C-alpha positions in Angstrom: 0.0 0.0 0.1 2.9 2.4 0.9 4.4 1.9 -2.4 1.2 2.4 -4.3 0.7 5.8 -2.4 4.3 7.0 -3.0 3.7 6.0 -6.7 0.8 8.2 -6.8 2.4 11.2 -5.0 5.5 10.9 -7.2 3.4 10.8 -10.4 1.1 13.5 -9.2 4.1 15.8 -8.7 5.6 14.8 -12.2 2.2 15.4 -13.9 1.7 18.7 -12.5 5.3 19.8 -13.4 4.5 18.4 -17.0 1.2 20.6 -17.1 3.2 23.7 -16.1 6.0 23.0 -18.5 3.9 21.9 -21.8 0.5 23.4 -21.1 0.7 26.6 -19.4 0.3 28.6 -22.5 -2.7 26.5 -24.0 -4.9 26.1 -20.7 -7.2 28.6 -19.4 -6.1 30.3 -16.0 -9.1 28.5 -14.2 -7.6 25.0 -15.1 -4.2 25.9 -14.2 -5.3 27.4 -10.7 -7.3 24.1 -10.2 -4.3 22.0 -10.9 -2.2 24.3 -8.5 -4.8 23.9 -5.8 -4.9 20.1 -6.3 -1.2 19.7 -5.8 -0.9 22.3 -3.2 -4.2 21.7 -1.1 -6.4 18.8 -2.2 -3.8 15.8 -2.4 -2.0 16.9 0.7 -5.6 17.2 2.5 -6.6 13.7 1.7 -2.9 12.4 2.4 -3.0 14.3 5.7 -6.4 12.6 6.6 -4.9 9.3 5.8 -1.9 10.1 7.9 -4.4 11.1 10.9 -5.7 7.4 11.0 -2.1 6.2 11.1 -1.6 8.2 14.1 -4.8 6.9 15.6 -3.7 3.3 15.1 -0.3 4.2 16.8 -2.2 5.9 19.7 0.1 8.9 19.4 1.3 11.4 16.9 4.1 9.6 15.0 3.7 11.3 11.8 3.3 14.9 11.1 -0.4 15.7 9.7 0.6 18.9 7.8 2.6 17.9 5.0 3.0 19.2 1.3 3.6 16.8 -1.5 7.5 16.9 -1.2 7.0 16.0 2.4 4.4 13.4 1.6 6.9 11.8 -1.0 9.7 11.7 1.6 7.4 10.2 4.6 6.0 7.5 2.2 9.6 6.8 1.0 10.1 5.4 4.5 9.3 1.6 4.6 8.5 1.5 8.3 5.3 3.5 7.7 3.8 0.4 6.1 3.7 -1.2 9.6 1.3 1.8 10.6 -0.8 1.3 7.5 -1.1 -2.2 8.3 -2.0 -1.8 11.8 -4.6 1.0 10.9 -6.1 -1.4 8.3 -6.3 -4.4 10.7 -7.3 -2.2 13.7 -10.9 -1.4 12.4 -11.6 0.8 15.4 -14.4 3.5 14.9 -12.7 6.3 12.9 -15.6 8.7 13.2 -19.3 8.6 13.3 -21.8 10.1 10.6 -25.4 10.0 10.4 -25.1 7.1 8.4 -23.3 5.1 11.1 -19.7 4.4 12.2 -16.9 4.6 9.8 -14.1 2.4 10.9 -10.4 3.2 10.4 -9.9 0.9 7.2 -13.0 2.8 5.7 -11.5 6.1 6.4 -8.1 5.0 5.0 -9.7 3.7 1.7 -11.9 7.1 1.7 -8.7 9.0 1.8 -6.9 6.9 -0.6 -9.7 7.4 -3.2 -9.3 11.1 -2.6 -5.5 11.0 -3.3 -6.1 9.0 -6.5 -8.9 11.3 -7.8 -6.4 14.2 -7.4 -3.9 12.2 -9.7 -6.8 11.6 -11.9 -7.5 15.2 -12.4 -3.9 15.6 -13.7 -4.2 12.7 -16.2 -7.4 14.3 -17.5 -5.6 17.7 -18.0 -2.7 16.1 -19.7 -4.9 14.7 -22.5 -5.0 18.5 -23.8 -1.5 17.6 -25.0 -2.9 15.1 -27.7 -5.1 18.1 -29.0 -4.0 20.0 -32.1 -2.6 23.4 -31.0 
């Protein structure tokens, strides 16, 4: 799981840089702004939520929950974080309650991972502009 998440972070950063390098002049300002918010705010927000549940599983703050994309890459490059991921996935304690019922830590991790993947997906959608004629 750690390697999958790390790969998404690295590819997200590479995709964002590719968008800025190759498409800055072709894309509307609002799409560029959305991409910047995605790399600076949205992906880190979902990732930091993910980290929050790792800290809950550890029963202490082992990992900072206020990371940017570079810090996330560095953190998920460390193999030992996989132990916390495994613990959080197996722990299955109630992560929080909603009007629809309880959400376990495993479900919360899966939801945060979905958000991280969606952020990367946005970059892939924008990069399709490269195939369009200039």
